[in-house]
N, C-alpha and C positions, 0 to 999 in steps of 0.2 A: 593377712587381712588387707583389704583395700577399701577406702571410703571415697565415694564420689559426692562432692558437695554441689548442690544445684538448687533449682527453684521449680515449682509447679504452680499452676493456677488452681483456684478452687474448683473451676469447671473440670480440669483434668483430674484432680483428686477424686471428686465425686463420681466422675465417669469410671475411673478405675475401680471404685467401690462397687458400682452397679454391675460392672462386668466381672466382678470377683477376681480381678487382677491384684487387688489390694485387700488384705484382710487384717483384722486386729488380733494380735496374739495375746491372749489373756493370761499367759504365763508370766508376762512382764507387766501387765497393766491392771489397774483396779477395774472393777466392774463398772459398766456405764451406768449413768443415773446418779453418780455421787454428787455432781454439781447441782446446787439449787438454781432456781430461775434467776436469782440475783447474780449469781456467778456467770451463768450462761449469757445473761444480758450484757454484763460488763465485757465479756469476751467478744461477742458479736459487735458491740458498739466500738470496740477497739479496731475491728476490721473496717466497719463502715466509716470511721473517722480517719482511716488510713494509717494507723499506728502499727508498728511491727509487734510480733510476739515471738517467743522462743521457737527455734527450729524443731521440726519433728524428725525422728530417726526411723528409717525403714531398713529392713533386712531382706535382701533378695535371695530366694531359694529357687529350686526347680520343682515344678509340679509333675510328679510321675503320672498323674491322671490326665492332665491336659497336654503334657509334653511342652509346656511353656514356662517362662520365668514367672515366679510368684513373689509378690512383695508383702512383707508383714510389717505392721506398725508395732514397733517395740517401745516407742516413747511418743505420746501425743494422742492417746485414745480419746480423752475427754474433749480435746479441742476438735478433733475430726468428727466425733459424734455430734457435738454441738453445731458445727457447721452444717452437717448433713440434715439434722433435725430442723434447723432454721430454714434451710433452702426448701425443704419439703413441707413447710407450714406446720410443724409439730408443736411449736410454741411461739408465743408472741413476746416481744420485749417488754420488760416492766417499766414503770414510771421512772426508774433510775437512769434510763437513757435520755439525755437532754434533748436530742434532736429526733429520736425515733421511738419515743415512748409509745407502748401499746401497738406497735406495728409488727406485722408478719413480713416475710419476704415479699409476698404479693402486694403488700401495701406500699412498698417502695416504688418510686418512679422508675421508669425504664432505664434512665441513665445510671441511677444508683444500683439497680439490679445488675446491670452489665459490669459496673465497677466492682461489685461484690464478687461476681463470678471470675473476673479477671485479676483479682487480688493475688499477688505472688506469695507463696509460702516457701520459706527456706527449708531445705531438706538435706539430710545426710543419708546417702544410700550406702549401706554396708554390704560389701561384696566379698566373696571368697573367705568367709569366716566360719569357724566352728561355733557351736553353742558356747563352749567353754571360753573361746576368745571373745565372744559377744559379752558375756558376763564380766570378763576381765576388763573389757573396754569401759564399761559403766563404773566399775570399781575404781579404775584409774581416773576417770573424769571426776568422780566424787572426791577422790583423794586430794585433788588440787583445788577444790572449791573452798573459798574463804568461809570460816565459821559464820554461821547465821547470827544476826542480831536477834535480840529478844522479839522484836516485832516480826522479823522474817520467820522466826520459828513458829510464832502463833499463826501466821498467815499460811504456813505450810501444813499445819496440823488441822486448823479449823476451816471449814468451807461453808459455814452457815450465815445467818442473817446479820449477826453483829460484825463479822469480818467484812462483809460486803458493804455494810453501812459505813464502816470506818474507811474503807477504800474510797467510797464516793465522797466522803467529807475531805479526805486528804487530796483528792483530785481537785476539789473546789477551792480549798484554802492553801494549798502548798505554795502558791505564788506569793502569798502574803508572808509566809514564814521566811522565804528567801529575800523578798524585796525589803523587808523590815529588819533583816539581819538577826532574826531569831534563831534560825538554823543555817548551817553552812550547806553548800552544794553536796559535800560528801555525806553529811548527815541525812540530807533528803534522799540521796541515792540509796542509803541503807534503811529507808522507811522511817526516818526520824519524825516525819510529819504524822504518820500513822500512830507512832508511839505517843507523841504529844497529844493527839486528839483522843486516843484511848484513855490517857491519863485524865483528860478533861471530863470525859464521859464517866469515869470512875467517881469524880466529884459529884456529878449529877445523880449518880446511883447511891453513893455511900456517904456523901458529905465530904468534909475536909479530912482526908486520910493520908498516911504516908504513901509515897510511891513504892508499891510493893507488888511482887509477882502475883500474890494471892488475889489482889483486887483486880488487876488488869486481866489476868487469866480467867478470873471468875466471870468477867463480862462476856468473854468469848464463849465460855462453857455454858453459862446460864442462859444466854440468848443465841445459842447456836441453831436451834430449831425455829424459834419464833422471837420476834422483837417488835413489840407493839408501840414503842415510844419514838420511832424513827422520825416522824414528822415533828413531834414536840422538841426533841433534842436538836434536830437540824435548825429549827427556828431559833433556839437559844444560841447555838454556835454561830449562825449567820449574823445574828444581832451583835454578838460580841466582836466578830471579825470585821464587821462593817464599822463598828465603833473604833476598833484598833487601827484599821487601815484608813479611816476617815479622819476624825478629829485628832486622834493620837498619832497620826503619821509624823507630826513634828518631833516626836520622841524617837524616831527610828534609829538614830545613831547614839542613843544613850543606854545606860545600864538598866533601864526599865525593860529593854528588849532581851535581857537574859532569859533563857527558856524557863528557868524555874520561877522567875518573877512573873512571866507571862501566865504561867499556870495559876499563880496566886491572884493575879489581876483578874483572870477569868473567873476564879472562884468568888472573888469579892464582888465583881460585877453581877454575877448570877445570884449571889446571896442577897443583894439589895434590890434586885429587880424581880427575880423569879423564886427565890428561896432555895435553900439546900437542905438535905436531910439533917436534922438536929441543928440546923443553922441558928434558929432562934435561941435554943438552949446554950449553944457555944458562944454566941456573940451578942445575944439580946437584941437582935435586929429583925424587924418584920419586913418582908419584901413589898415593894410598891411598883407594880408594872407600869405605872404612869409617871414614874420618876423622871425628871428632866435634870440631867447633870449640868452643873454650872461650870462650863469649860474655862471661863475666865479665872476661876479660882483653882480648879482641879489641875490644869496643865502646869501652871507654875509650881504647885506643890509636888507634882510628879517629877518635874525637873530637879527640884531640891533633893528629893529622895534619890534620884539617879546620881546626882553629883556626890552626895554623901557616900553612897555605895562605891562609886568609882574611886573616891579618895580614901576609902576604908576608914571613915571617921567614926570610930566606935564610942567616942566620948562627947560628941556634939548632940544637937537637938534630935537627930534621928539615929542615935547610937543603938537603940534596941532593934530598929529595923535593919541597920547595917550588920549587926551581929548575926541576924537571922539569914543574911545573904552570903556569909563568908565561910560557913562550914555546915556540913550535913544538910544541904539546902533542900533535900526532898524528904526529910524526916518530919514527923508530925508536929513537934514543938515549933520548929522554924516556920512551917507552913501556917500554923495557927497565928503566929505573930504577924507574919506578912499579910495574911488575909484580913485580919482585924484592922491593921493600920491602913491598908489600901482601901478597905470598905469605908472607913471614916474619911479618907481623902476624897473618895468619889461622892460622898454625901456632903462635902463642904458647901 
């Protein structure tokens, strides 16, 4: 077996497809059309913004019919099909593309069209290999792949509306997670931001619940085909992250920024402004969308909570809160305690 690593432009790739010098081998690939428009938009937007995407694998054989080399796509069908469809105007980008919403290829200016066609795709061309060797190669590649995180597994299984909504929110708010020391760079690289946002959306859907696979997986499964609350949920998330990265930025190096506390802070903030399912029954609080938070009172109290947490002061004024932060931090009883305390602090 020999592998030649290289690059080709989108123009070259599409040209080879047109001349039937490159074909898609469906023995290795899923059928085309699996990706919804949200996924296709995200992928094309990746190219238009100049970001890389994983390489495609090609397998070179010899055509007895044409007496010429023939290349098969053995990994990358969805990406190649999406590129070709966009180039030939078969779909327009959705509103999730920040700079190219509702555009087709022909709607792009000439400079951007040229940049799209000249975008370089990384390729691995497999030469002199039998089919058995080809299958063995992919088995070996997968054998050395690190185990997927929970978020990575969900995003490999589901390709529907909820997945791509969470991807978009993670793109928008991931910088805040890192800047405010909520998640580490390593956690972000393993989709920790997507996991955190999915957990927040679970609160919007179900109320204050434990962090459990059944709730987060349920989001992806229940909204895989349609998701009608994207605009509403995005508004709530943006309001919270604006609050967090704005007025509460002075708390960025405190224990308030622990990821499990941030989830409870989000739940408390949403509870008092927008409401949560069974929120009034659990906490006796009615939402007020016009609520103005008194930062002069709230920020010092949050500092006190953070300091008590850091000192692990279980016997002081905030002992109940501290205990909820020291063990089983994502279980329901601990979350209920933190949300109630934080909601009352925000209402100070």
